[in-house]
C-alpha positions as CSV (number, residue, x, y, z in Angstrom):
1,M,100.0,56.5,121.9
2,Q,96.7,57.7,123.4
3,G,96.6,55.2,126.2
4,S,96.8,51.5,125.7
5,A,94.9,50.5,122.6
6,A,95.4,46.9,123.6
7,S,93.7,47.1,126.9
8,A,90.6,48.7,125.3
9,Q,87.5,47.6,123.5
10,Y,86.1,49.7,120.7
11,A,82.6,49.8,119.0
12,A,84.6,49.7,115.7
13,V,88.0,50.1,114.3
14,V,88.9,51.9,111.0
15,A,92.1,52.4,109.1
16,P,93.0,54.4,106.1
17,G,93.6,52.4,102.9
18,D,97.5,52.5,103.4
19,G,97.4,51.1,106.9
20,A,99.3,53.9,108.4
21,F,97.3,53.8,111.6
22,R,94.1,52.7,113.1
23,V,91.1,54.6,114.6
24,G,89.3,53.1,117.5
25,I,85.7,54.5,117.9
26,R,83.8,54.5,121.2
27,V,80.2,55.4,121.6
28,G,77.8,56.1,124.5
29,N,74.4,57.8,125.1
30,G,73.8,58.2,121.4
31,G,77.0,59.9,120.4
32,V,80.7,59.4,119.8
33,T,82.6,59.6,123.1
34,R,86.1,58.8,122.1
35,I,88.4,58.4,119.2
36,R,91.8,56.7,119.7
37,L,94.6,56.6,117.3
38,F,97.2,53.9,117.3
39,P,99.6,51.9,115.2
40,Q,98.3,49.2,112.8
41,A,100.2,46.5,114.8
42,D,98.4,47.1,118.1
43,P,96.0,44.4,119.1
44,V,92.4,45.5,119.8
45,T,89.0,44.0,120.4
46,T,85.6,45.2,119.4
47,R,82.1,44.9,120.8
48,N,78.7,45.5,119.3
49,D,77.7,48.8,120.6
50,D,74.8,50.8,119.1
51,P,75.3,49.3,115.5
52,A,73.2,52.0,113.6
53,L,75.4,54.7,115.2
54,V,78.5,52.9,114.8
55,D,77.7,52.2,111.0
56,R,77.2,55.9,110.5
57,I,80.5,56.8,112.2
58,V,82.5,54.1,110.3
59,T,80.8,55.3,107.0
60,Q,81.8,59.0,107.6
61,L,85.3,58.1,108.8
62,N,85.9,56.0,105.7
63,E,84.6,58.8,103.5
64,Y,86.9,61.3,105.2
65,L,90.0,58.8,104.9
66,N,89.2,58.4,101.2
67,D,88.4,62.1,100.5
68,P,89.7,64.7,102.9
69,G,87.0,67.2,101.7
70,K,84.3,65.0,103.4
71,G,83.0,66.5,106.6
72,F,81.5,64.9,109.7
73,S,77.8,65.2,110.7
74,L,77.9,63.0,113.9
75,P,76.4,63.3,117.4
76,L,79.1,63.9,119.8
77,N,79.0,63.1,123.5
78,L,82.0,64.8,124.8
79,Q,83.1,65.6,128.4
80,G,85.0,68.7,129.0
81,S,85.2,72.0,130.6
82,V,83.4,75.0,129.1
83,F,86.7,76.4,127.8
84,Q,87.6,73.0,126.2
85,R,84.3,72.8,124.5
86,R,84.7,76.4,123.2
87,V,88.2,75.5,121.8
88,W,86.8,72.3,120.3
89,R,84.1,74.3,118.5
90,A,86.7,76.6,117.1
91,L,88.7,73.7,115.8
92,M,85.8,72.4,114.0
93,D,85.6,75.6,112.1
94,I,89.0,75.2,110.5
95,P,88.4,74.0,107.0
96,P,90.1,70.7,105.8
97,G,93.5,71.5,104.1
98,E,94.0,74.6,106.3
99,T,95.9,75.1,109.5
100,R,96.0,77.6,112.3
101,T,98.7,78.2,114.8
102,Y,98.1,77.9,118.6
103,G,99.0,81.6,118.8
104,M,96.4,82.6,116.2
105,L,93.6,80.7,117.8
106,A,94.7,82.1,121.3
107,R,94.5,85.7,120.0
108,N,91.1,85.1,118.5
109,M,89.8,83.5,121.6
110,G,91.4,85.9,124.1
111,T,93.6,83.3,125.8
112,S,97.2,81.7,125.7
113,A,98.7,79.3,123.2
114,R,99.5,77.0,126.1
115,A,95.7,77.0,127.1
116,I,94.8,76.1,123.4
117,G,97.5,73.3,123.4
118,G,95.9,71.9,126.6
119,A,92.4,71.9,125.1
120,C,93.9,70.2,121.9
121,R,95.6,67.6,124.1
122,S,92.4,66.7,126.0
123,N,90.3,66.5,122.8
124,P,88.5,63.1,123.1
125,V,87.7,62.7,119.4
126,P,90.6,63.7,117.2
127,I,90.0,63.8,113.5
128,I,86.3,64.6,114.1
129,V,87.3,67.6,116.1
130,P,90.4,68.3,114.0
131,C,93.1,69.2,116.5
132,H,95.6,68.1,113.9
133,R,95.0,71.3,112.0
134,V,96.5,73.3,114.8
135,V,100.3,73.8,114.5
136,A,103.1,75.6,116.1
137,A,104.4,78.9,114.7
138,H,107.5,77.0,113.3
139,G,106.8,73.3,112.6
140,L,104.1,70.9,113.5
141,G,103.9,71.3,117.2
142,G,102.6,68.4,119.2
143,Y,99.7,66.0,118.8
144,A,97.5,64.5,121.7
145,G,100.3,65.6,124.1
146,H,103.2,64.0,122.2
147,T,105.9,65.9,120.3
148,G,107.4,62.9,118.6
149,G,106.8,59.3,117.7
150,A,103.8,57.5,116.2
151,L,101.2,60.3,117.1
152,L,103.1,63.0,115.4
153,A,103.6,60.8,112.4
154,I,99.6,60.4,112.4
155,K,99.2,64.2,112.6
156,N,101.7,64.5,109.7
157,W,99.7,61.9,107.8
158,L,96.3,63.7,108.3
159,L,97.9,67.1,107.2
160,E,99.4,65.5,104.2
161,H,96.1,63.7,103.4
162,E,94.2,67.0,103.7
163,S,96.9,68.9,101.7
164,R,95.7,66.9,98.6
165,L,92.4,68.7,98.9
166,S,94.0,72.1,98.6
167,C,95.9,70.9,95.6
168,H,92.7,70.0,93.9
169,L,91.2,73.4,94.7
170,H,93.8,75.4,93.0
């Protein structure tokens, strides 16, 4: 998955109601620093980091997992290049229930689809910075550097979850 979930400690762990996967949350310097996605069966431990911030993050993640129309209003403490941060900001502008292709984003940002994919792959906070909304011209594309397996299943779950929103809008 995204590194070894078992070897990491998280400030909190959240799962959608159907238990399809879990979301490990890390915080630091007053913001979210990392989100890890991993299978329900992976063992993890939690520690008590910044309880007020963690409660806010957990609340917003649970709201999103229950209602894909819920957005996020969280402080982020992300490490990345100027280009990566620019791509991550663009991803946050993609509304829930919609997707963009790597190529569309690349044309809008004056770069290559491969560069967009690299920035998506290095996204430290998936779901909050919704890289799952970026798909290939034909098919899902990858997710967090994987083109199959559990992470791609999570991307598909997130897109299906958000597709329920667009069904309610029409």
